[in-house]
C-alpha angles and dihedrals in degrees: 000000000000089000091053091050090051092051091048091049092048092051092049090050092049091049091050091050091049091050091051091048092052093048091048090050091050092051091049091054092051091049091049097049100022083215139088094211093105096031110124140145090254095052094046092046091054092048091049094046095240136107125270088243090058090054091046093049091051100045109013096219146010089267091052090052093048091049090051091050091049093048091049092050090046091053093048090044095059103254089134086074089072089080088070095051098078090054091062112111095219111060092196091056088046090055090051088052092050090054091049093049093051094045089053091048096047091049103040101075129033089211089073090073092056092048092051091054086068092078089069103027107032113044094185097055091030089068091055092048092049089052090053091049090052089064087064090052091052091050091050091049091053092050094048091049089056092049100048100027118200099320101082119085114259092235091053091049091049092049091049092049090050091049094050089045089059093044092053096045128105097251091059092046092048092050092053099038103076094073097031142053119248089254092053092049089049093053091047093051093044089055091048093049091048089053091053091049093047091052091049093047090050091052089048092053090048091052091046092053095054 
């Protein structure tokens, strides 16, 4: 029995290593081309030194592989730190931290650009990426609700959430990044998000005073 357990453990370890190698190969391809146009199971399998069947058995589909690459980059890029944001006592400071986390993530790996192209060029994976982005919208909505309380109009809160969602997205970061460092982009976006919040809070006070 111990021998069988050892064999099973060794196989699981080998499978995990193969999975990591495939994900790393996929990320390298996206960094090289900054595009997912030529991203396929066959191409990634060749880059990883495995068969197409091995890739398929690990991920099931091109979408599954792209999602795994995205999740690996997200983990390495610090998105896991978002779980700590909602525990912060000051929601305004938490919003600043959200902007900082996403700026760091958007800027830390060139493969992110290729993955974000999927929204427009790859409907299947684009759906998965949109779903992940919606988690950011939900987090922003929770933070703004804490900041303005119940006084602000629901429409105004929704509009503010949508605006900050755009400000903290990859396209906005990519548009600002060429002439600025990641830190400069972060400060600029933090200031813009604070302005949106201040305007919303002012409207909320005005409504509350009526």
